[in-house]
N, C-alpha and C positions, 0 to 999 in steps of 0.2 A: 504494500500500500504506500502510495507516495506521501511524503511528508507534507503538512499543510503549508500553503504559501504564506510567506511573511513579507512585510514591506518595511523598508528602512528609510527614514527621512533622508532626503538628499542633503548633502552638506550645505548647499546654498540656502536651505530653509533656515539655518541658524538655530541658536538655542531657543527653546520655548520660554515664554515670559507670561506673567499674569496679564499684562496689558494685551498681549497677543491672544490670550484666551478670552478677553472681553472685560476684564476688571481693571479700571484705571485708578491706581492708588493716588496719583497726583491730583486727579479731579476730586477724589474724596478729601484730600488734605485742603484743597482750595475751598470746598464746600464748608468744611469745619471752620476755616478762617472767616468765611462770610457770615456764619450764623452766630459767632461769638457775642457780638453786640446785642443781637436779638435775645439770646439766652440770658445775658446779664441784665437785660431790662426787666426780667421777671423775678429777680432775686428778692428773697425775704431775709430778715435778720438771722434766721436759723440756718441758712445755707452756708456751708463751709466749702471754700475752694470754688473752682470754676470747671468748665468742661475740659475733657481730655484725659481724665483719670479713668481707672477701671470701674469706678462706681461713683455715684453722687452721694454726698454726705449732707445730712440734715440733723441739726442738733435739736431734737425734740424737747420742748420746754415742759417738763412734767409738773413744774410748780403751778402751771395755769390750771391744772385739773386735779380733781379728787380721785376719780376712777376713770382714767381715759380709756376709750375704746377706739382702736384703729379700724378704719373702714377702707376697703380696697375695691376698685372697680376697673374694668377694662372694656374697651369697645373700639370700633373703627368708624370709618366714614361711609362705607358701603359703596354702591355703584355711582354715587354722586361724583366720585373721582373720575368716572368716564366722561362726565360733562366738562369737568375741569380740563381734562386732557384734550377733548375735542375742540375746546375754545382756546387752549393755551393760557388759561387764567387759573393760577394756582394760589393766589394770595389769601383766599378766604376759607378753603376747605380745612385748614388747620384750626380755625375758630370752631368749625363744626365738630372736629374731633374733641376739642376741650369740652364743648357743651355736652356732648354725648356722655362723657365720662364723669365730669364733676357734678352734673345735674343728677346723676344716679346717686352720688354720695349725699347730696342734699336731701334726698328722699328719706334718709335715716337721721337727718339733722346734723350731718357731719360737715365741718369746715374743711374745704380742700386745702391740703398742705403743699403737696408737690405732685408733679406729673412727669412721666417719661414717655417719649414718643418713639415710634419705629416706622421707618420709611423703607420699603423695598422697591427696587426699580430695575428695569432691564439694562439701562445705561445711565450712569450717574451724570447728571447735568448740574453743575454748581448753581446756575441761575435758577433752575427749577427747584432745587433743594432749598435755596435761600428763601424763595417765595413761600414754599410749604412751611418751613420752620418759622418764618416771620409770622405766618398766620397762627401757628400754634402759640407763639409767644404773645401775640395780641390777645388770643383767647385766655391765656394764663393771666395776663394783666387784668382782664375783665373779671376773672374768677378770684383773683387775689392769691393764686397759688404760684409756686416756683416751678419753672421748667428745669428740672434737676439733672436731666441727662437724656440720652436717647441713642439711636443707632440708625445709620444709613447703610443699607445693604444692596450691593449690585448683584443682580441675578441674570447674567447673560445666558441665553439658551432657554431659560424658564419664562422670562418676560421679554417682550419686544422693546426696542428703544422707544422711550417716551411713555411706556406703561409704568404705573406705580401703584402702590397701595399704602395706606396710612392707618396706623393703629396707635393706641396709647393705653397707659396704665396710670392710675392715680391713687393716692392715699390721702384720707382725711381723718379727722378725729372728732369724737363727740363724748360728752360725759355719759357714763353708763346709765344713769337715771334719766338722761335726756334723749335716749334713742327713740325715734319715732317708729310707729308701726301699727298694724291692725289691732293689737291688744289694747290700744288706747281709744279706739273708735267705738261709738255707740249711737243708737237712734237719737235723732235730733241734731246731730252734727251737720254742719253746713259745708257745701262744696264750693270752693273759690277757685276759679280758673284764671290762668295767666295766658293771655292770647299769644298765639304764634302767627307771625305774618306770612309764613310759607311752609314748605314741606319739611323744614329742618333737614334731617339726614335719613329719612325713612321712606320706604315705598318707591325709591327711584327706579328699581327694575321695572315696575309696572308703569310708572310715569313716563319713563323713556320709551317703553314699548308703545304706549298709547300716543304720546305726543310726537315722537320722532319717527317711529316705524310705521304705525298704522295711519296716523294723520299726515305724516310727512312734513311736519312743520320745520322750517329752518331755524337753527339756533340764533342766527343773526336777525331774524324777522321779529315782529311784535309778538309779545306773549299771547295776545288775543286781539281781536279787532278793536282798534282804538286805544290799545295799551300804550302807556308812556315809557315802557321799558321793553327790552328785547326778551325773548324766551330764555336766552342764556342768562340775562340778568336775574330773571325770576327763579330759574332753577339753581343758580349759584348764590342766591340770597343766603347770607350766613345765618346759622342757627343762633338764636338768642341764648345767652348764658344766663340762666335763671338763678343759679346758686346763691349769689349775694342777696337777691330779693327774698328768696325762700328763707334764708337764715335770718334776715331782718324780721320777717313775719314771725318766725319761731321765737325770736328774742322778745317780741312785743306782745305776743298773744298765745292763746292755748291752741297751737297747731298740734293735731294728734297724729296725722299721717300725711304723706305726700306721694303722689304718683307722677312719674315722668312719662309723658305720652309719646312713646316711640313706636317701634314695630309692634303691631297688635292693636293699635289704635286706642281709643278711650276705653272701650269695653275690655280689651285684653291687658290693660295696665292698671286701670283704676280698681279692678277686682283684687289686685295684689295688695291693696291698702285696706281691704275689708276683712273683718272677722267672719266666721261661718254664720253668725246669727244676724247679719245686717246686709241690706242691699243699698246700693247707691242709685238714686233716681236723678238722672241727668236731664235737664230741661233743654231740649234742642231748640235753638232760636234765641237763646239768651245771650249768645255771643255772635260776632260777625265772622262768617266763614270766608276766608280769602278766595278771590276769584279763580285762582289756579285750580282749586279742587273742583269747582263747577265745570271747568274746561275738561279736566280729566274724566269726570263723570259723563259728560256729554259726548266727547269724542271717542271714548272707549268702544261702545258704551260700557260703563262699569256700574254694576248694581249698587244700590245703597248699602246692602249688607257687606259687600266686598270693600266699598270705600271705607266703611266704619271699622273694618278689621285690619286695614292696611295703613291708613293715614290718620294724622292727628286732627284733621278737619278744623284746624284753627285754635286748638288748645295745646300749649306746650307742656304745662304742668297743671295738676289739680291738687289743691290743699284741702284736707279734711280738717275743719276747724270747729272748735266748740262754739255753739250759737252765741253766747254772751261776748265772745272775743272776735266776732266777725269784723266789727268796725276798726278795732286796733290793727287787725291783720291787714285789712284793706288799706289803711293809712300807711302802714309800714311799707307795703308793696309799692304804693304810689310814690312814696318818698325815695324808693330805690329806682324809680324811673319807668314803672310799668302801670298799665291800666287794668287792674283786676276786675273780674266779673263774678257775681254769685250765679252759679250754674245749676244748683240742685241741692238735695238734702240726702241724709242717711236715714233709712227706715228699717224696721225689723224685716228680716228676710232670710235668705239662704246663702248670702255671699256673692251675689251676682250684681251686674250693672244693668240698669234698665234705662234705655234712651226713650224719652217720651216727648210728644209734641212733633210739630213739623217745622221745617225751615221755610 
């Protein structure tokens, strides 16, 4: 039997290099240099050192707490990154990442302390990386947390040049007796909604299919007939970072639980804030639904049931608040720059969310 054929690289090919395999260490070094100032802009007094080490250091101040509980959360931006890639606009999806992560922490009443990001890409572009991390830093400044570190990973062969994904991990802290959750909720509590002006970072796979593939709308065209912004502007509208407003309400009033309205919609997230013996009755029509949801519903067409389980429909967060404390909660949220709306109540039940009324 003949021996297997083998091939030997020609001498003219030269030695193999990392750059020749698709990973540019020099571009990575340039990207790190570009993001230094952005990272530094998020620093808190507890941060020790800067970027470049093997780990980020945070001198946690235990004197501030009696029984501190650390809370961790991780998330990504999802297929909203495909809209950013298609438009070449990368400056805001980092804000989306921060919002997705720190607003989960706020649901337990936790103050966000620090965040680490992770960017993977097919070919490292220092300008693209700087825009992405600048957005993360902007979100961290809004949230009041430090961008403690991160990773930029080049994956040639697995991702095409220009493709990227963005994820993050954050840690917060709350006093043990201040942890929010379903065990605090009871009949008579009031539901306070924080409006969302757009899709945030959820449901983009369906939104893109309906708007870009089925309807064939151009990203550079108007978001809808007579719109003052392009479809790209609407789809890249950065997520609101709600954590500071939620924590302000918690400090000012008897907030019992909080639901971050992400994938799963109002019904699939508010139920996580309910005990088994209570239902949430959400009065549809008490808040304004942004136009983009109506366009997706019409052009799909998408059923009302599907819309409700995929999109936030205009509510980014829902606070479950003691009835006597509604006004202080509303005032604290307004002082933090938002316009809250009372959207329903908690009643005896079986732990489900009931959407009542019509839009």
